[in-house]
C-alpha positions as CSV (number, residue, x, y, z in Angstrom):
1,M,62.0,-13.3,29.2
2,P,60.1,-10.5,31.0
3,R,56.7,-11.4,32.1
4,N,54.9,-8.5,30.3
5,L,56.6,-9.4,27.0
6,W,55.7,-13.1,27.5
7,S,52.0,-12.1,28.2
8,G,51.9,-9.9,25.1
9,L,53.2,-12.7,22.9
10,C,50.7,-15.1,24.2
11,L,47.8,-12.8,23.6
12,S,49.0,-12.0,20.1
13,S,49.4,-15.7,19.3
14,L,46.0,-16.4,20.7
15,L,44.4,-13.7,18.5
16,A,46.2,-15.1,15.4
17,V,45.0,-18.6,16.2
18,L,41.4,-17.4,16.8
19,S,41.4,-15.4,13.5
20,T,42.6,-18.5,11.7
21,L,40.0,-20.7,13.4
22,S,37.3,-18.3,12.3
23,G,37.8,-19.6,8.8
24,C,35.9,-22.7,9.9
25,I,32.8,-20.5,9.3
26,N,33.2,-18.3,6.2
27,S,31.0,-16.2,4.0
28,Q,32.5,-17.4,0.7
29,G,30.1,-17.5,-2.2
30,I,27.4,-15.4,-0.6
31,L,27.2,-12.1,-2.6
32,P,24.5,-9.7,-3.8
33,Q,23.1,-10.2,-7.3
34,A,21.2,-7.0,-8.0
35,L,22.7,-4.0,-9.7
36,R,21.4,-0.4,-9.6
37,L,20.3,1.3,-12.7
38,N,22.7,3.9,-14.1
39,D,20.5,6.9,-13.1
40,D,22.0,9.6,-15.2
41,K,21.9,7.5,-18.4
42,L,18.3,6.4,-18.3
43,L,16.7,7.3,-21.6
44,T,14.0,9.9,-21.5
45,D,11.2,10.0,-24.1
46,K,10.2,12.7,-26.5
47,P,7.6,14.5,-24.2
48,I,10.3,15.0,-21.5
49,R,12.9,16.2,-24.0
50,K,10.4,18.4,-25.7
51,A,9.2,20.1,-22.5
52,A,10.6,23.5,-21.6
53,R,13.7,23.2,-19.4
54,K,13.7,26.6,-17.7
55,A,11.0,26.0,-15.2
56,E,11.7,25.7,-11.5
57,W,10.9,22.6,-9.4
58,P,7.4,22.6,-7.7
59,R,7.1,24.7,-4.6
60,D,6.5,23.1,-1.3
61,R,2.9,24.6,-1.4
62,W,2.3,23.8,-5.1
63,W,-1.5,23.7,-4.7
64,Q,-1.5,27.5,-4.2
65,A,-1.0,27.9,-8.0
66,Y,-4.8,27.2,-8.3
67,G,-5.5,30.5,-6.6
68,D,-8.3,29.2,-4.3
69,P,-8.0,30.3,-0.6
70,Q,-10.4,27.6,0.5
71,L,-8.2,24.9,-1.1
72,N,-5.1,26.3,0.5
73,A,-6.8,26.3,3.9
74,W,-8.1,22.8,3.5
75,V,-4.8,21.3,2.5
76,E,-3.1,22.9,5.5
77,L,-5.9,21.5,7.7
78,A,-5.4,18.0,6.3
79,L,-1.6,18.2,6.9
80,A,-2.2,19.3,10.5
81,D,-4.9,16.8,11.5
82,S,-4.6,13.7,9.2
83,P,-4.5,10.4,11.1
84,D,-2.3,8.9,8.3
85,L,0.3,11.6,8.8
86,A,0.2,11.2,12.5
87,T,0.8,7.5,12.1
88,A,3.7,8.2,9.7
89,A,5.2,10.6,12.3
90,A,4.9,8.0,15.0
91,R,6.8,5.6,12.7
92,V,9.6,8.1,12.4
93,R,9.8,8.5,16.2
94,Q,9.9,4.7,16.6
95,A,12.7,4.4,14.0
96,M,14.7,7.2,15.7
97,A,14.3,5.4,19.0
98,M,15.6,2.2,17.6
99,A,18.5,4.0,16.1
100,G,19.2,5.4,19.6
101,V,19.1,1.8,21.0
102,A,21.7,0.7,18.4
103,E,23.9,3.7,19.1
104,S,23.8,3.0,22.8
105,E,25.6,-0.3,22.2
106,H,28.8,1.7,21.5
107,A,29.0,2.9,25.1
108,P,30.2,0.8,28.1
109,Q,27.4,-1.2,29.6
110,V,27.4,-0.9,33.4
111,K,25.0,-2.8,35.7
112,F,24.6,-3.4,39.4
113,D,23.3,-6.8,40.7
114,A,22.5,-7.6,44.3
115,S,21.1,-10.8,45.9
116,V,19.8,-11.1,49.5
117,Q,19.0,-14.7,50.7
118,R,18.2,-16.2,54.0
119,K,19.9,-19.6,53.8
120,H,20.2,-22.7,56.0
121,W,23.6,-24.5,55.8
122,P,23.4,-28.3,56.3
123,A,25.6,-30.2,58.7
124,D,27.3,-33.1,56.9
125,Q,30.8,-34.5,56.9
126,Y,31.3,-34.1,53.1
127,F,30.6,-30.4,52.3
128,Y,30.5,-28.4,55.5
129,G,31.5,-30.8,58.2
130,P,31.5,-29.6,61.8
131,G,32.7,-26.1,60.8
132,L,31.1,-22.7,61.7
133,L,28.5,-22.9,58.9
134,G,27.3,-26.4,59.7
135,D,23.7,-26.6,60.7
136,T,23.3,-22.8,60.9
137,T,20.9,-20.3,59.3
138,G,22.2,-16.9,58.2
139,W,22.2,-14.3,55.4
140,N,24.0,-15.3,52.2
141,N,24.2,-11.9,50.3
142,T,26.2,-10.7,47.3
143,S,26.6,-7.5,45.3
144,S,28.4,-6.9,42.0
145,L,29.1,-3.8,39.9
146,G,30.0,-5.0,36.4
147,M,31.1,-3.3,33.1
148,N,31.1,-4.7,29.6
149,Y,32.6,-2.8,26.7
150,D,32.4,-4.2,23.2
151,L,35.7,-3.1,21.4
152,D,33.9,-3.5,18.0
153,L,37.1,-4.5,16.2
154,W,35.2,-5.5,13.0
155,G,32.8,-2.6,12.9
156,R,29.6,-4.6,13.7
157,L,28.2,-2.1,16.1
158,R,29.1,0.8,13.8
159,S,27.4,-0.8,10.8
160,D,24.4,-1.7,13.0
161,T,24.0,1.9,14.0
162,E,24.3,3.1,10.4
163,H,21.7,0.5,9.4
164,A,19.3,1.8,12.1
165,L,19.9,5.4,11.1
166,S,19.3,4.6,7.4
167,L,16.0,3.0,8.4
168,A,15.1,6.1,10.3
169,E,15.8,8.1,7.1
170,V,13.5,5.7,5.3
171,A,10.7,6.4,7.8
172,A,11.3,10.2,7.5
173,T,11.1,10.2,3.7
174,E,8.1,7.9,3.8
175,E,6.4,10.4,6.0
176,R,7.1,13.1,3.4
177,A,5.8,10.7,0.7
178,A,2.6,10.3,2.8
179,A,2.3,14.1,3.0
180,L,2.6,14.4,-0.8
181,E,0.1,11.7,-1.4
182,L,-2.3,13.4,1.0
183,Q,-1.9,16.7,-0.7
184,S,-2.5,15.1,-4.1
185,N,-5.7,13.3,-2.8
186,V,-7.1,16.5,-1.3
187,V,-6.4,18.5,-4.5
188,S,-7.9,15.8,-6.7
189,A,-11.0,15.5,-4.6
190,Y,-11.3,19.3,-4.6
191,I,-11.1,19.4,-8.4
192,Q,-13.9,16.8,-8.5
193,L,-16.0,19.0,-6.2
194,A,-15.5,21.9,-8.6
195,L,-16.5,19.6,-11.5
196,H,-19.7,18.5,-9.7
197,H,-20.7,22.1,-9.2
198,A,-20.1,23.0,-12.8
199,R,-22.2,20.0,-13.9
200,L,-24.9,21.1,-11.5
201,D,-25.0,24.5,-13.2
202,I,-25.4,22.8,-16.6
203,A,-28.0,20.3,-15.3
204,E,-30.1,23.2,-13.8
205,A,-29.7,25.2,-17.0
206,E,-30.9,22.2,-19.0
207,L,-33.9,21.8,-16.7
208,R,-34.8,25.5,-17.1
209,Q,-34.6,25.3,-20.9
210,R,-36.6,22.2,-21.1
211,E,-39.3,23.9,-18.9
212,Q,-39.2,26.9,-21.2
213,L,-39.7,24.6,-24.2
214,L,-42.7,23.0,-22.4
215,E,-44.1,26.5,-21.9
216,L,-43.5,27.4,-25.5
217,A,-45.3,24.2,-26.6
218,R,-48.3,25.1,-24.5
219,E,-48.4,28.6,-26.0
220,R,-48.3,27.1,-29.5
221,L,-51.2,24.8,-28.7
222,A,-53.1,27.7,-27.3
223,I,-52.9,29.7,-30.5
224,G,-53.7,26.7,-32.6
225,I,-50.3,25.9,-34.2
226,G,-49.1,23.3,-31.8
227,T,-50.2,19.8,-30.8
228,Q,-50.6,17.7,-27.7
229,L,-47.8,15.5,-29.0
230,E,-45.4,18.4,-28.8
231,I,-46.5,19.0,-25.2
232,S,-46.0,15.3,-24.4
233,E,-42.5,15.3,-26.0
234,A,-41.6,18.4,-24.0
235,E,-42.7,16.9,-20.7
236,A,-41.0,13.5,-21.2
237,P,-37.4,14.6,-20.4
238,L,-38.3,16.5,-17.2
239,P,-38.2,13.6,-14.7
240,E,-34.7,12.5,-16.0
241,A,-33.5,16.1,-15.7
242,H,-34.6,16.2,-12.1
243,R,-32.9,12.8,-11.4
244,R,-29.6,14.0,-12.9
245,I,-29.7,17.1,-10.6
246,D,-30.4,14.8,-7.6
247,L,-27.4,12.6,-8.5
248,I,-25.1,15.6,-8.8
249,H,-26.2,16.8,-5.3
250,E,-25.4,13.4,-4.0
251,A,-21.9,13.5,-5.6
252,I,-21.3,16.9,-4.1
253,A,-22.2,15.6,-0.6
254,L,-20.1,12.5,-1.0
255,T,-17.1,14.5,-2.2
256,R,-17.4,16.8,0.8
257,N,-17.4,13.8,3.1
258,Q,-14.3,12.5,1.3
259,L,-12.5,15.8,1.8
260,A,-13.5,15.9,5.5
261,A,-12.1,12.3,6.0
262,L,-8.9,13.2,4.3
263,A,-8.5,16.1,6.8
264,G,-9.3,13.9,9.7
265,K,-12.7,15.7,10.3
266,G,-16.3,14.6,10.6
267,P,-18.8,15.0,7.8
268,G,-20.2,18.1,9.4
269,E,-16.9,19.9,8.7
270,G,-17.1,19.0,5.0
271,A,-20.6,20.3,4.7
272,R,-19.2,23.8,5.2
273,L,-17.2,23.7,2.0
274,E,-18.3,26.3,-0.5
275,R,-18.1,26.0,-4.2
276,P,-14.4,25.9,-5.4
277,K,-12.9,28.7,-7.3
278,L,-10.0,27.2,-9.3
279,S,-7.9,28.9,-11.9
280,L,-4.7,27.7,-13.5
281,H,-2.8,29.1,-16.5
282,G,0.5,28.2,-18.1
283,E,2.1,25.5,-20.2
284,P,3.7,22.4,-18.7
285,A,7.4,22.7,-18.2
286,L,10.2,20.7,-16.7
287,P,13.4,21.5,-14.8
288,S,16.7,20.4,-16.3
289,N,18.7,17.3,-15.6
290,L,16.1,14.7,-15.5
291,P,16.1,11.9,-14.4
292,L,19.1,12.4,-12.1
293,E,17.5,15.2,-10.1
294,L,14.5,13.0,-9.3
295,L,16.7,11.2,-6.8
296,G,16.7,14.1,-4.4
297,R,13.2,15.5,-5.1
298,R,10.8,12.5,-4.9
299,P,10.3,11.2,-1.4
300,D,9.6,7.6,-2.7
301,V,12.9,7.5,-4.7
302,V,14.9,8.9,-1.8
303,A,13.3,6.4,0.6
304,R,14.3,3.6,-1.6
305,R,17.8,4.9,-1.8
306,W,18.0,4.9,2.0
307,Q,16.6,1.4,2.1
308,V,19.4,0.2,-0.2
309,A,21.9,1.9,2.1
310,A,20.3,0.3,5.1
311,E,20.4,-3.2,3.6
312,A,24.0,-2.7,2.5
313,R,24.9,-2.0,6.2
314,G,22.9,-5.1,7.1
315,I,25.4,-7.1,5.0
316,E,28.3,-5.6,7.0
317,V,26.6,-6.5,10.3
318,A,26.0,-10.1,9.1
319,K,29.6,-10.5,7.8
320,A,31.1,-9.1,11.1
321,D,29.3,-11.8,12.9
322,F,31.7,-14.4,11.3
323,Y,34.7,-13.0,13.3
324,P,35.6,-13.2,17.0
325,N,33.9,-10.8,19.3
326,V,36.3,-9.2,21.8
327,N,34.8,-7.4,24.9
328,L,36.5,-5.7,27.8
329,V,35.0,-6.9,31.1
330,A,35.4,-5.5,34.6
331,F,33.6,-6.2,37.8
332,L,33.7,-5.2,41.5
333,G,31.7,-7.3,44.0
334,S,31.3,-8.2,47.6
335,G,29.7,-11.0,49.6
336,S,28.7,-12.0,53.0
337,T,27.6,-15.4,54.4
338,T,27.0,-14.3,58.1
339,G,26.0,-11.3,60.0
340,D,23.2,-8.8,59.5
341,V,21.1,-8.6,56.4
342,L,23.1,-5.5,55.0
343,N,26.5,-6.7,56.2
344,F,27.6,-7.3,52.5
345,L,27.4,-3.6,51.8
346,T,29.7,-2.6,54.7
347,N,33.5,-2.5,55.0
348,G,33.4,-5.8,56.8
349,S,32.4,-7.8,53.7
350,K,34.8,-9.4,51.3
351,L,35.6,-7.5,48.2
352,T,36.4,-9.1,44.9
353,Y,37.3,-7.5,41.5
354,G,38.5,-8.3,38.1
355,I,39.3,-6.8,34.7
356,G,40.3,-8.2,31.3
357,P,39.3,-9.1,27.8
358,T,36.8,-11.8,26.8
359,L,36.7,-13.5,23.4
360,S,33.8,-15.3,21.7
361,L,34.8,-17.4,18.6
362,P,32.3,-19.0,16.2
363,V,33.6,-22.4,15.3
364,F,30.4,-24.3,14.2
365,D,26.9,-23.1,14.2
366,G,25.1,-25.4,11.8
367,G,24.9,-22.8,9.1
368,R,23.2,-20.0,11.1
369,R,25.6,-17.3,10.2
370,R,25.7,-18.2,6.5
371,G,21.9,-18.2,6.6
372,K,21.8,-14.7,8.1
373,L,24.3,-13.4,5.6
374,G,22.3,-15.0,2.8
375,A,19.1,-13.3,4.1
376,A,20.9,-10.0,4.3
377,T,22.2,-10.1,0.7
378,A,18.8,-11.1,-0.5
379,A,17.3,-8.2,1.4
380,Y,19.8,-5.9,-0.4
381,D,18.9,-7.4,-3.7
382,I,15.2,-6.7,-3.0
383,A,15.9,-3.1,-2.0
384,V,18.0,-2.5,-5.1
385,E,15.2,-3.9,-7.4
386,Q,12.6,-1.8,-5.6
387,Y,14.8,1.2,-6.0
388,N,15.2,0.5,-9.8
389,R,11.5,0.0,-10.1
390,T,10.7,3.2,-8.2
391,L,13.0,5.2,-10.4
392,V,11.6,3.8,-13.6
393,E,8.0,4.4,-12.4
394,A,9.0,8.0,-11.4
395,L,10.1,8.7,-14.9
396,R,7.0,7.0,-16.4
397,G,4.9,9.2,-14.1
398,V,6.5,12.4,-15.4
399,S,6.2,11.2,-19.0
400,D,2.5,10.1,-18.5
401,Q,1.5,13.5,-17.1
402,L,3.3,15.4,-19.9
403,I,1.6,13.2,-22.6
404,R,-1.7,13.7,-20.8
405,L,-1.3,17.5,-20.5
406,H,-0.4,17.8,-24.2
407,S,-3.4,15.7,-25.2
408,L,-5.8,17.7,-22.9
409,H,-4.5,20.9,-24.3
410,E,-5.5,19.7,-27.8
411,Q,-8.8,18.3,-26.5
412,E,-9.7,21.7,-25.0
413,I,-9.3,23.3,-28.5
414,F,-11.4,20.6,-30.1
415,V,-14.1,20.8,-27.4
416,G,-14.2,24.6,-27.7
417,H,-14.9,24.3,-31.5
418,G,-17.5,21.6,-30.8
419,L,-19.2,23.8,-28.2
420,E,-19.4,26.8,-30.6
421,T,-21.0,24.6,-33.2
422,A,-23.5,23.1,-30.8
423,E,-24.6,26.5,-29.5
424,R,-25.1,27.8,-33.0
425,R,-27.1,24.7,-34.0
426,Y,-29.3,25.0,-30.9
427,K,-30.1,28.6,-31.6
428,L,-31.0,27.9,-35.2
429,A,-33.2,25.0,-34.2
430,E,-35.0,27.0,-31.6
431,E,-35.6,29.9,-33.9
432,A,-36.8,27.5,-36.6
433,Y,-39.2,25.9,-34.2
434,R,-40.6,29.3,-33.1
435,R,-41.3,30.1,-36.8
436,G,-42.9,26.7,-37.4
437,L,-40.2,25.6,-39.8
438,T,-39.2,22.4,-38.0
439,D,-40.6,20.0,-35.4
440,Y,-39.8,19.7,-31.7
441,R,-37.5,16.7,-32.1
442,R,-34.9,18.8,-33.9
443,V,-34.9,21.2,-30.9
444,L,-34.4,18.4,-28.4
445,E,-31.6,16.9,-30.4
446,A,-29.8,20.2,-30.7
447,Q,-30.3,20.9,-27.0
448,S,-29.0,17.5,-25.9
449,A,-25.9,18.0,-28.1
450,L,-25.3,21.4,-26.6
451,F,-25.5,20.1,-23.0
452,D,-23.3,17.1,-23.8
453,Q,-20.6,19.5,-25.1
454,Q,-20.9,21.7,-22.0
455,F,-20.5,18.6,-19.8
456,L,-17.5,17.5,-21.9
457,E,-15.9,21.0,-21.7
458,Q,-16.0,20.9,-17.9
459,Q,-14.7,17.4,-17.7
460,V,-11.7,18.1,-19.9
461,H,-11.0,21.2,-17.9
462,A,-11.1,19.2,-14.6
463,E,-8.8,16.6,-16.1
464,H,-6.4,19.3,-17.2
465,L,-6.3,20.6,-13.6
466,T,-5.8,17.1,-12.3
467,A,-3.0,16.3,-14.8
468,Q,-1.1,19.5,-13.8
469,A,-1.3,18.4,-10.2
470,G,-0.1,15.0,-11.2
471,L,2.9,16.5,-12.9
472,W,3.8,18.5,-9.8
473,V,3.4,15.4,-7.6
474,A,5.5,13.3,-10.1
475,L,8.3,15.9,-9.7
476,G,8.2,15.5,-5.9
477,G,5.8,18.2,-5.0
478,G,8.5,20.4,-3.4
479,V,8.5,18.4,-0.2
480,L,12.2,17.9,-0.6
481,T,14.4,20.8,-1.7
482,E,17.8,19.1,-1.7
483,D,19.4,15.7,-2.2
484,R,18.5,13.9,1.0
485,G,19.7,10.5,-0.2
486,P,23.0,8.7,0.9
487,A,26.1,9.0,-1.1
488,T,26.2,7.0,-4.3
489,E,29.1,4.8,-3.2
490,Q,27.1,3.7,-0.2
491,L,24.5,2.1,-2.4
492,D,26.5,-0.7,-3.9
493,A,27.2,-3.7,-1.6
494,H,29.8,-5.0,-4.1
495,E,32.0,-2.0,-3.2
496,I,31.5,-1.9,0.6
497,S,34.7,-1.8,2.5
498,L,34.2,-4.1,5.5
499,H,37.7,-3.9,7.0
500,L,37.5,-7.5,8.1
501,P,40.4,-10.0,8.2
502,G,40.2,-13.4,6.6
503,R,38.2,-14.6,3.7
504,H,35.0,-13.0,2.5
């Protein structure tokens, strides 16, 4: 039989034996348990079904709908200088670097080793005897150029690279999620700043009217139709009115500091913020095809999808570890035991070389590989359940904001009627007091009711602005404009094709 044919048969037989022996360690019985929700069949509630379906998805700069140039500039400033976003961007770079490390394992690994030693050879009859090296001192130097190439027969390196790339996608979408959260926090704080200024106007108007009532009480006393009790009752609310104004000034200053911190700036930068000028009109509306389109629009949902894909590839990596690893190894080296210090690098040194495959077969490892596979499948189950929860919470967020927007729309109507009634009552009470038809307490009661309604009107209006922002954020805020997630078939570890021989 020809020598080449005989060698080929021996190698084939050896591979068959090794593949059979690999059954000594198998992955039988270790499977994922979690199942993804059927995204396109999740039931939506009445508010979502009732909302208009012709609207577009939020724009990437959704906050511009409020029509406030200062808000637009501040959000852009926060996106440019926020330490949180800078940290998220660094995580993306780190994940991409790790993906590059995993991808580099596909290439041949070449390294050069060299050793230079000054060595004394002993003189004894057992090892060296009376030969040339006996009782001599010389240079014992070696050099070697080696190459190692993993053939990746079972796809372990490929799966490991895809795992790392999926984790990089997770980091990238989490960066977008951090940007959306930052935008939401800036807009919410800015709306609160606008509310504090509106409350300040009301509190200052309340103080002015109470001072006018005090002056009126003094005039009535001067012409003989008033009493000192009326003056005392008019003076009593003034300290509390001043305290409320001071509290509102404090709230404005604290909110400015909050906005400055969100933008990564010092308090002095926030002190330059002027009074907001927010305006927003239009009814809440939704794009079509919810909840399925949330998968490609919300960064947190997309990140969880990539996490599931990454953990699915982690199962592939763990399973591939059950099978023999075959590498192609080659080396070229030289050595010298006598002569000059650099003699081993010259033509006079002895050259050695070799090339061929190396095999590594797991026979018994005390359960380490099964433990790693069990951990990988558990990580997949965790990722799937996190994905399911994120998707459910995303739908709940959309429904919550729609319910809140509808309620606030109704509240604004009721508050408007209440404000008209309170204004009319206050004017009647003030006129009656001027004519001496009622006492001062009635005026104070009507005035307090009026200011309460004014405060309530501003609060409901601010909550309406915040709820609209919440709906835009719940729909993804426009930071993703297309489906960035992995293909659906990559999300189910039960359907992953591992292309591995033997039992699974």
